[in-house]
Backbone as JSON Lines, residues from 0, in Angstrom:
{"i":0,"aa":"M","n":[150.95,57.87,163.37],"ca":[150.52,59.22,162.97],"c":[149.29,59.56,163.66]}
{"i":1,"aa":"D","n":[149.0,60.72,164.19],"ca":[147.82,60.99,164.87],"c":[146.69,61.5,164.08]}
{"i":2,"aa":"E","n":[145.57,61.58,164.62],"ca":[144.37,61.82,164.04],"c":[144.39,63.26,163.15]}
{"i":3,"aa":"K","n":[144.84,64.19,163.74],"ca":[144.9,65.46,163.18],"c":[145.74,65.41,161.74]}
{"i":4,"aa":"E","n":[146.95,64.71,161.84],"ca":[147.72,64.68,160.7],"c":[147.15,63.65,159.65]}
{"i":5,"aa":"L","n":[146.39,62.57,160.07],"ca":[145.65,61.98,159.0],"c":[144.57,62.74,158.42]}
{"i":6,"aa":"V","n":[143.91,63.57,159.05],"ca":[142.87,64.37,158.52],"c":[143.48,65.37,157.45]}
{"i":7,"aa":"Q","n":[144.56,65.93,157.96],"ca":[145.37,66.92,157.02],"c":[145.62,66.16,155.82]}
{"i":8,"aa":"R","n":[146.27,64.96,155.89],"ca":[146.74,64.24,154.75],"c":[145.46,63.88,153.99]}
{"i":9,"aa":"A","n":[144.43,63.45,154.52],"ca":[143.22,62.97,153.72],"c":[142.61,64.13,152.99]}
{"i":10,"aa":"K","n":[142.66,65.32,153.47],"ca":[142.19,66.57,152.94],"c":[142.86,66.86,151.58]}
{"i":11,"aa":"I","n":[144.1,66.58,151.57],"ca":[144.87,66.96,150.42],"c":[144.99,65.6,149.33]}
{"i":12,"aa":"G","n":[144.08,64.52,149.75],"ca":[143.94,63.58,148.76],"c":[144.85,62.17,149.02]}
{"i":13,"aa":"D","n":[145.37,62.19,150.25],"ca":[146.09,60.94,150.65],"c":[145.06,59.91,150.86]}
{"i":14,"aa":"K","n":[144.99,58.85,149.99],"ca":[143.96,57.75,150.22],"c":[144.35,56.81,151.37]}
{"i":15,"aa":"E","n":[145.63,56.69,151.63],"ca":[146.0,55.78,152.78],"c":[145.5,56.38,153.96]}
{"i":16,"aa":"A","n":[145.65,57.78,154.2],"ca":[145.19,58.47,155.4],"c":[143.7,58.45,155.51]}
{"i":17,"aa":"L","n":[143.06,58.51,154.41],"ca":[141.54,58.39,154.36],"c":[141.1,57.0,154.86]}
{"i":18,"aa":"S","n":[141.76,56.14,154.27],"ca":[141.42,54.63,154.71],"c":[141.63,54.37,156.16]}
{"i":19,"aa":"E","n":[142.68,54.98,156.72],"ca":[143.01,54.77,158.03],"c":[141.92,55.47,159.0]}
{"i":20,"aa":"L","n":[141.53,56.57,158.6],"ca":[140.53,57.37,159.37],"c":[139.08,56.34,159.32]}
{"i":21,"aa":"I","n":[138.82,55.87,158.2],"ca":[137.68,55.15,158.09],"c":[137.82,53.93,158.82]}
{"i":22,"aa":"E","n":[138.93,53.33,158.78],"ca":[139.18,52.04,159.65],"c":[139.13,52.25,161.11]}
{"i":23,"aa":"I","n":[139.52,53.48,161.61],"ca":[139.39,53.81,162.9],"c":[138.07,54.0,163.48]}
{"i":24,"aa":"Y","n":[137.24,54.58,162.69],"ca":[135.91,54.91,163.15],"c":[134.8,54.12,162.59]}
{"i":25,"aa":"Y","n":[134.96,53.12,161.61],"ca":[134.03,52.39,161.06],"c":[133.02,51.69,161.89]}
{"i":26,"aa":"D","n":[133.63,50.85,162.72],"ca":[133.0,50.03,163.8],"c":[132.2,50.72,164.81]}
{"i":27,"aa":"E","n":[132.73,51.83,165.07],"ca":[131.95,52.75,166.19],"c":[130.73,53.37,165.42]}
{"i":28,"aa":"V","n":[130.93,54.0,164.18],"ca":[129.76,54.49,163.66],"c":[128.72,53.38,163.26]}
{"i":29,"aa":"Y","n":[129.13,52.15,162.95],"ca":[128.08,51.24,162.58],"c":[127.48,50.78,163.94]}
{"i":30,"aa":"S","n":[128.22,50.64,164.95],"ca":[127.62,50.25,166.31],"c":[126.61,51.26,166.65]}
{"i":31,"aa":"F","n":[126.9,52.57,166.55],"ca":[125.86,53.77,166.95],"c":[124.8,53.48,165.94]}
{"i":32,"aa":"L","n":[124.85,53.24,164.75],"ca":[123.72,53.28,163.75],"c":[122.94,52.01,164.12]}
{"i":33,"aa":"Y","n":[123.63,50.81,164.42],"ca":[122.73,49.65,164.74],"c":[122.02,49.88,165.9]}
{"i":34,"aa":"R","n":[122.58,50.45,166.99],"ca":[121.68,50.72,168.16],"c":[120.59,51.66,167.85]}
{"i":35,"aa":"R","n":[120.86,52.67,167.11],"ca":[119.84,53.8,166.73],"c":[118.79,53.28,165.92]}
{"i":36,"aa":"M","n":[119.09,52.34,165.05],"ca":[118.05,51.89,164.1],"c":[117.4,50.44,164.41]}
{"i":37,"aa":"G","n":[118.18,49.71,165.12],"ca":[117.72,48.44,165.37],"c":[117.61,47.4,164.38]}
{"i":38,"aa":"N","n":[118.31,47.51,163.22],"ca":[118.13,46.9,162.04],"c":[119.56,46.68,161.51]}
{"i":39,"aa":"K","n":[120.08,45.37,161.51],"ca":[121.46,45.32,161.05],"c":[121.67,45.79,159.49]}
{"i":40,"aa":"A","n":[120.79,45.24,158.72],"ca":[120.95,45.59,157.15],"c":[120.98,47.14,156.94]}
{"i":41,"aa":"A","n":[119.95,47.65,157.57],"ca":[119.79,49.23,157.44],"c":[121.06,50.0,158.08]}
{"i":42,"aa":"A","n":[121.34,49.51,159.13],"ca":[122.81,50.04,159.82],"c":[123.89,49.89,158.83]}
{"i":43,"aa":"E","n":[124.01,48.77,158.2],"ca":[125.16,48.56,157.27],"c":[125.1,49.59,156.1]}
{"i":44,"aa":"D","n":[123.88,49.68,155.58],"ca":[123.73,50.64,154.35],"c":[123.97,51.98,154.8]}
{"i":45,"aa":"V","n":[123.36,52.44,155.89],"ca":[123.54,53.73,156.42],"c":[125.02,54.13,156.85]}
{"i":46,"aa":"T","n":[125.7,53.04,157.31],"ca":[127.11,53.26,157.71],"c":[127.91,53.55,156.28]}
{"i":47,"aa":"Q","n":[127.61,52.9,155.36],"ca":[128.29,53.13,154.02],"c":[127.94,54.56,153.53]}
{"i":48,"aa":"D","n":[126.69,54.89,153.62],"ca":[126.31,56.19,153.26],"c":[126.96,57.23,153.95]}
{"i":49,"aa":"T","n":[127.09,56.96,155.26],"ca":[127.8,57.89,156.19],"c":[129.15,58.26,155.82]}
{"i":50,"aa":"F","n":[129.98,57.21,155.41],"ca":[131.29,57.31,155.1],"c":[131.47,57.94,153.77]}
{"i":51,"aa":"I","n":[130.44,57.74,152.85],"ca":[130.55,58.52,151.55],"c":[130.33,59.97,151.84]}
{"i":52,"aa":"K","n":[129.34,60.39,152.6],"ca":[129.17,61.79,152.99],"c":[130.21,62.28,153.62]}
{"i":53,"aa":"F","n":[130.93,61.6,154.59],"ca":[132.13,61.98,155.29],"c":[133.31,62.35,154.15]}
{"i":54,"aa":"I","n":[133.41,61.42,153.29],"ca":[134.55,61.68,152.32],"c":[134.18,62.93,151.51]}
{"i":55,"aa":"K","n":[132.87,63.28,151.13],"ca":[132.45,64.41,150.27],"c":[132.58,65.7,151.15]}
{"i":56,"aa":"N","n":[132.36,65.56,152.53],"ca":[132.37,66.81,153.38],"c":[133.61,67.0,154.1]}
{"i":57,"aa":"L","n":[134.69,66.02,153.88],"ca":[135.94,66.14,154.56],"c":[136.52,67.76,154.39]}
{"i":58,"aa":"P","n":[136.42,68.17,153.23],"ca":[136.98,69.53,153.08],"c":[136.35,70.72,154.02]}
{"i":59,"aa":"Y","n":[135.19,70.41,154.37],"ca":[134.48,71.39,155.18],"c":[134.71,71.15,156.65]}
{"i":60,"aa":"Y","n":[135.43,70.03,156.99],"ca":[135.59,69.7,158.38],"c":[136.57,70.69,159.11]}
{"i":61,"aa":"K","n":[136.23,71.25,160.2],"ca":[137.02,72.15,160.98],"c":[137.76,71.48,162.02]}
{"i":62,"aa":"E","n":[138.93,71.47,162.02],"ca":[139.69,70.67,162.89],"c":[139.61,70.95,164.29]}
{"i":63,"aa":"K","n":[138.82,72.21,164.67],"ca":[138.72,72.53,166.08],"c":[137.74,71.6,166.83]}
{"i":64,"aa":"N","n":[136.79,70.95,165.92],"ca":[135.98,70.07,166.4],"c":[136.48,68.73,166.44]}
{"i":65,"aa":"K","n":[135.86,67.81,167.18],"ca":[136.31,66.46,167.22],"c":[135.79,65.56,166.08]}
{"i":66,"aa":"L","n":[136.61,64.8,165.35],"ca":[136.21,64.11,164.15],"c":[135.1,63.17,164.5]}
{"i":67,"aa":"K","n":[135.13,62.54,165.71],"ca":[134.12,61.68,166.1],"c":[132.68,62.44,166.12]}
{"i":68,"aa":"S","n":[132.65,63.65,166.74],"ca":[131.49,64.29,166.67],"c":[130.89,64.52,165.38]}
{"i":69,"aa":"F","n":[131.86,64.9,164.47],"ca":[131.59,65.22,163.08],"c":[130.89,63.97,162.42]}
{"i":70,"aa":"L","n":[131.55,62.84,162.71],"ca":[131.03,61.58,162.04],"c":[129.66,61.23,162.53]}
{"i":71,"aa":"F","n":[129.5,61.4,163.92],"ca":[128.11,61.1,164.54],"c":[127.08,61.92,163.8]}
{"i":72,"aa":"T","n":[127.32,63.33,163.72],"ca":[126.41,64.23,163.12],"c":[126.05,63.85,161.74]}
{"i":73,"aa":"I","n":[127.08,63.33,160.97],"ca":[126.73,62.91,159.69],"c":[125.84,61.56,159.66]}
{"i":74,"aa":"A","n":[126.22,60.66,160.74],"ca":[125.33,59.4,160.81],"c":[123.99,59.78,161.14]}
{"i":75,"aa":"I","n":[123.78,60.69,162.06],"ca":[122.37,61.06,162.44],"c":[121.43,61.58,161.19]}
{"i":76,"aa":"N","n":[122.22,62.4,160.62],"ca":[121.5,62.95,159.39],"c":[121.25,61.96,158.37]}
{"i":77,"aa":"T","n":[122.09,61.05,158.12],"ca":[122.09,60.13,157.08],"c":[121.06,59.13,157.49]}
{"i":78,"aa":"S","n":[120.93,58.54,158.78],"ca":[119.83,57.78,159.32],"c":[118.48,58.44,159.15]}
{"i":79,"aa":"N","n":[118.47,59.76,159.55],"ca":[117.1,60.53,159.33],"c":[116.63,60.44,157.86]}
{"i":80,"aa":"D","n":[117.6,60.61,157.05],"ca":[117.3,60.53,155.51],"c":[116.72,59.2,155.11]}
{"i":81,"aa":"F","n":[117.34,58.28,155.8],"ca":[116.88,56.88,155.55],"c":[115.48,56.6,155.98]}
{"i":82,"aa":"F","n":[115.23,57.07,157.18],"ca":[113.98,56.92,157.74],"c":[112.89,57.63,157.03]}
{"i":83,"aa":"R","n":[113.13,58.87,156.6],"ca":[112.27,59.57,155.76],"c":[112.16,58.95,154.38]}
{"i":84,"aa":"R","n":[113.07,58.35,153.82],"ca":[113.0,57.74,152.45],"c":[112.23,56.36,152.55]}
{"i":85,"aa":"H","n":[112.42,55.67,153.58],"ca":[111.65,54.47,153.66],"c":[110.43,54.36,154.46]}
{"i":86,"aa":"K","n":[110.3,55.45,155.24],"ca":[109.03,55.66,156.11],"c":[108.79,54.33,156.88]}
{"i":87,"aa":"Q","n":[109.89,53.89,157.47],"ca":[109.74,52.54,158.19],"c":[109.75,52.87,159.61]}
{"i":88,"aa":"E","n":[109.29,52.04,160.44],"ca":[109.25,52.1,161.86],"c":[110.53,51.19,162.3]}
{"i":89,"aa":"T","n":[111.13,51.62,163.27],"ca":[112.29,50.96,163.81],"c":[111.84,49.48,164.2]}
{"i":90,"aa":"S","n":[112.49,48.64,163.69],"ca":[112.13,47.14,163.96],"c":[113.28,46.55,164.76]}
{"i":91,"aa":"L","n":[112.81,45.59,165.53],"ca":[113.84,44.77,166.26],"c":[113.98,43.37,165.66]}
{"i":92,"aa":"H","n":[115.17,43.13,165.76],"ca":[115.41,41.76,165.11],"c":[115.73,40.77,166.31]}
{"i":93,"aa":"S","n":[115.62,39.45,165.87],"ca":[115.85,38.43,166.96],"c":[117.3,38.28,167.4]}
{"i":94,"aa":"L","n":[117.52,37.7,168.28],"ca":[118.87,37.48,168.85],"c":[119.76,36.83,167.69]}
{"i":95,"aa":"D","n":[121.09,37.39,167.59],"ca":[121.94,36.86,166.8],"c":[122.45,35.48,167.21]}
{"i":96,"aa":"N","n":[123.03,34.7,166.17],"ca":[123.59,33.4,166.39],"c":[122.5,32.46,166.89]}
{"i":97,"aa":"V","n":[121.19,32.51,166.27],"ca":[120.31,31.55,166.5],"c":[120.67,30.23,165.89]}
{"i":98,"aa":"G","n":[120.46,29.21,166.73],"ca":[120.84,27.87,166.19],"c":[122.23,27.37,166.69]}
{"i":99,"aa":"E","n":[123.05,28.33,167.14],"ca":[124.23,28.01,167.85],"c":[124.12,27.5,169.31]}
{"i":100,"aa":"E","n":[124.85,26.7,169.61],"ca":[124.87,26.23,171.09],"c":[125.41,27.2,171.89]}
{"i":101,"aa":"I","n":[124.68,27.64,172.86],"ca":[125.19,28.66,173.92],"c":[124.71,28.38,175.23]}
{"i":102,"aa":"T","n":[125.5,28.67,176.27],"ca":[125.31,28.4,177.62],"c":[124.11,29.11,178.09]}
{"i":103,"aa":"E","n":[123.61,28.7,179.35],"ca":[122.45,29.45,179.92],"c":[122.82,30.88,180.29]}
{"i":104,"aa":"D","n":[123.97,31.08,180.84],"ca":[124.57,32.51,181.07],"c":[124.35,33.36,179.85]}
{"i":105,"aa":"E","n":[124.95,32.81,178.76],"ca":[124.98,33.52,177.54],"c":[123.53,33.83,176.99]}
{"i":106,"aa":"T","n":[122.68,32.84,177.25],"ca":[121.34,33.16,176.94],"c":[120.67,34.33,177.59]}
{"i":107,"aa":"L","n":[120.87,34.16,178.99],"ca":[120.37,35.36,179.93],"c":[120.98,36.55,179.48]}
{"i":108,"aa":"Q","n":[122.32,36.66,179.29],"ca":[122.86,37.95,178.89],"c":[122.25,38.5,177.61]}
{"i":109,"aa":"K","n":[122.07,37.74,176.55],"ca":[121.49,37.97,175.4],"c":[120.01,38.55,175.49]}
{"i":110,"aa":"E","n":[119.36,37.83,176.3],"ca":[117.9,38.27,176.76],"c":[117.99,39.55,177.28]}
{"i":111,"aa":"K","n":[118.74,39.79,178.28],"ca":[118.9,41.09,178.98],"c":[119.3,42.19,178.08]}
{"i":112,"aa":"A","n":[120.27,41.93,177.21],"ca":[120.7,42.8,176.15],"c":[119.46,43.23,175.28]}
{"i":113,"aa":"L","n":[118.75,42.14,174.93],"ca":[117.48,42.53,174.0],"c":[116.46,43.31,174.63]}
{"i":114,"aa":"I","n":[116.25,43.1,176.05],"ca":[115.32,43.9,176.73],"c":[115.81,45.36,176.79]}
{"i":115,"aa":"V","n":[117.1,45.55,177.17],"ca":[117.6,46.92,177.08],"c":[117.55,47.52,175.8]}
{"i":116,"aa":"R","n":[117.86,46.91,174.67],"ca":[117.8,47.4,173.28],"c":[116.32,47.79,173.07]}
{"i":117,"aa":"Q","n":[115.4,46.95,173.43],"ca":[113.93,47.35,173.13],"c":[113.48,48.64,174.01]}
{"i":118,"aa":"A","n":[114.09,48.65,175.25],"ca":[113.68,49.91,176.09],"c":[114.27,51.0,175.41]}
{"i":119,"aa":"V","n":[115.59,51.05,174.98],"ca":[116.35,52.17,174.44],"c":[115.69,52.5,172.98]}
{"i":120,"aa":"L","n":[115.24,51.55,172.32],"ca":[114.44,51.84,170.95],"c":[113.15,52.55,171.26]}
{"i":121,"aa":"S","n":[112.65,52.2,172.27],"ca":[111.27,52.72,172.63],"c":[111.2,54.14,173.03]}
{"i":122,"aa":"L","n":[112.53,54.72,173.39],"ca":[112.58,56.26,173.65],"c":[112.42,57.08,172.53]}
{"i":123,"aa":"P","n":[111.94,58.29,172.85],"ca":[111.78,59.16,171.7],"c":[113.38,59.37,171.09]}
{"i":124,"aa":"E","n":[113.34,59.63,169.84],"ca":[114.66,59.63,169.01],"c":[115.79,60.42,169.73]}
{"i":125,"aa":"V","n":[115.37,61.71,170.09],"ca":[116.37,62.52,170.58],"c":[116.75,62.02,171.97]}
{"i":126,"aa":"Q","n":[116.12,61.33,172.76],"ca":[116.56,60.79,174.05],"c":[117.25,59.56,173.86]}
{"i":127,"aa":"R","n":[116.84,58.73,172.8],"ca":[117.61,57.53,172.43],"c":[118.96,57.88,172.03]}
{"i":128,"aa":"D","n":[119.08,58.91,171.1],"ca":[120.56,59.42,170.65],"c":[121.24,59.72,171.82]}
{"i":129,"aa":"V","n":[120.85,60.45,172.76],"ca":[121.42,60.9,173.93],"c":[122.07,59.74,174.83]}
{"i":130,"aa":"I","n":[121.18,58.6,174.87],"ca":[121.77,57.69,175.7],"c":[122.8,56.85,175.0]}
{"i":131,"aa":"I","n":[122.5,56.58,173.8],"ca":[123.53,55.71,172.94],"c":[124.77,56.44,172.78]}
{"i":132,"aa":"L","n":[124.83,57.79,172.47],"ca":[126.03,58.57,172.56],"c":[126.83,58.71,173.78]}
{"i":133,"aa":"R","n":[126.1,58.85,174.88],"ca":[126.69,58.88,176.28],"c":[127.17,57.61,176.88]}
{"i":134,"aa":"F","n":[126.44,56.57,176.78],"ca":[126.75,55.36,177.49],"c":[127.35,54.39,176.64]}
{"i":135,"aa":"Y","n":[126.99,54.26,175.27],"ca":[127.63,53.31,174.46],"c":[128.87,53.8,173.72]}
{"i":136,"aa":"H","n":[128.94,55.19,173.47],"ca":[130.25,55.78,172.85],"c":[130.96,56.8,173.62]}
{"i":137,"aa":"D","n":[130.67,56.92,175.01],"ca":[131.29,57.8,176.03],"c":[131.52,59.16,175.51]}
{"i":138,"aa":"L","n":[130.61,59.84,174.87],"ca":[130.62,61.11,174.46],"c":[130.34,62.04,175.63]}
{"i":139,"aa":"K","n":[130.96,63.08,175.82],"ca":[130.61,64.09,176.91],"c":[129.42,64.76,176.46]}
{"i":140,"aa":"I","n":[128.67,65.42,177.45],"ca":[127.51,66.22,177.24],"c":[127.89,67.25,176.24]}
{"i":141,"aa":"K","n":[128.89,67.93,176.25],"ca":[129.32,69.07,175.43],"c":[129.51,68.45,173.96]}
{"i":142,"aa":"E","n":[130.0,67.26,173.83],"ca":[130.15,66.67,172.54],"c":[128.6,66.2,171.95]}
{"i":143,"aa":"I","n":[127.9,65.73,172.79],"ca":[126.44,65.3,172.36],"c":[125.75,66.58,171.92]}
{"i":144,"aa":"A","n":[125.92,67.66,172.69],"ca":[125.26,68.91,172.19],"c":[125.67,69.36,171.06]}
{"i":145,"aa":"S","n":[127.04,69.28,170.73],"ca":[127.52,69.6,169.39],"c":[126.98,68.67,168.21]}
{"i":146,"aa":"V","n":[126.91,67.38,168.47],"ca":[126.28,66.53,167.54],"c":[124.84,66.72,167.27]}
{"i":147,"aa":"Q","n":[124.04,67.01,168.24],"ca":[122.71,67.22,168.1],"c":[122.26,68.79,167.84]}
{"i":148,"aa":"K","n":[123.4,69.7,168.01],"ca":[123.19,71.02,167.55],"c":[122.07,71.64,168.47]}
{"i":149,"aa":"V","n":[122.31,71.33,169.86],"ca":[121.35,71.98,170.79],"c":[122.24,72.21,171.99]}
{"i":150,"aa":"P","n":[121.67,73.2,172.83],"ca":[122.55,73.69,173.94],"c":[122.6,72.63,175.07]}
{"i":151,"aa":"I","n":[123.59,72.78,175.84],"ca":[123.88,71.63,176.7],"c":[122.89,71.5,177.81]}
{"i":152,"aa":"P","n":[122.17,72.36,178.33],"ca":[120.98,72.1,179.23],"c":[119.99,71.34,178.48]}
{"i":153,"aa":"T","n":[119.78,71.3,177.23],"ca":[118.79,70.56,176.59],"c":[119.25,69.12,176.54]}
{"i":154,"aa":"V","n":[120.66,68.75,176.32],"ca":[121.1,67.46,176.28],"c":[120.95,66.93,177.68]}
{"i":155,"aa":"K","n":[121.2,67.78,178.79],"ca":[120.94,67.23,180.17],"c":[119.63,66.93,180.61]}
{"i":156,"aa":"T","n":[118.68,67.66,179.99],"ca":[117.31,67.36,180.0],"c":[116.86,66.12,179.47]}
{"i":157,"aa":"R","n":[117.3,65.94,178.17],"ca":[117.03,64.75,177.49],"c":[117.47,63.49,178.1]}
{"i":158,"aa":"L","n":[118.73,63.57,178.59],"ca":[119.3,62.59,179.31],"c":[118.64,62.05,180.63]}
{"i":159,"aa":"R","n":[118.31,63.11,181.36],"ca":[117.45,62.86,182.64],"c":[116.16,62.41,182.4]}
{"i":160,"aa":"R","n":[115.42,62.65,181.27],"ca":[114.17,62.24,180.91],"c":[114.32,60.73,180.38]}
{"i":161,"aa":"A","n":[115.32,60.6,179.62],"ca":[115.57,59.09,179.15],"c":[115.88,58.21,180.2]}
{"i":162,"aa":"L","n":[116.69,58.73,181.19],"ca":[117.17,57.74,182.29],"c":[115.73,57.43,183.1]}
{"i":163,"aa":"K","n":[115.04,58.44,183.29],"ca":[113.76,58.22,184.12],"c":[112.83,57.26,183.45]}
{"i":164,"aa":"A","n":[112.67,57.38,182.07],"ca":[111.85,56.54,181.19],"c":[112.42,55.06,181.4]}
{"i":165,"aa":"L","n":[113.67,54.91,181.28],"ca":[114.26,53.53,181.49],"c":[114.11,52.96,182.72]}
{"i":166,"aa":"K","n":[114.23,53.89,183.77],"ca":[114.0,53.38,185.06],"c":[112.55,52.87,185.35]}
{"i":167,"aa":"E","n":[111.63,53.49,184.64],"ca":[110.24,53.08,184.76],"c":[110.0,51.55,184.05]}
{"i":168,"aa":"C","n":[111.04,51.37,183.24],"ca":[110.99,49.95,182.58],"c":[111.57,48.92,183.47]}
{"i":169,"aa":"E","n":[112.03,49.37,184.74],"ca":[112.71,48.73,185.71],"c":[113.85,47.84,185.08]}
{"i":170,"aa":"L","n":[114.68,48.58,184.41],"ca":[115.9,48.0,183.94],"c":[116.99,48.23,184.96]}
{"i":171,"aa":"W","n":[117.04,49.24,185.61],"ca":[118.17,49.5,186.55],"c":[117.89,49.23,187.94]}
């Protein structure tokens, strides 16, 4: 069954179709929120809240838009609400799997990933979101503009500035 049919069935109350949609997008939304927030527990909470809001707002979803963009818009708004409620700064967590035996190559890869994550998290929020949506979730510029509710040239400018800032961190 394709996505459009799943959405139509979910809108009329088909719980299996709704579960399948959530299953399809859950990991990607969580991944986006984890990269955006830099905190595993907060990302888990906000992911849950995102899908609760998705269920409540599904009747308002216009099928001419991409469902992925609709979900990312909800995720951004939900994480912004979380930050306002908790007034917390984005925090970085130590590498996962501490204590497990890992090879030197794995250690170097994790250290590089942490450096990249720190650099991305140091960007202004709108630039961070553009980088995450473009390079981690493969959204097109037009889709990012839809998610952020800004014109396409604004997204291009944010992307260009973010890449320049990351180059100054000597990541590339």
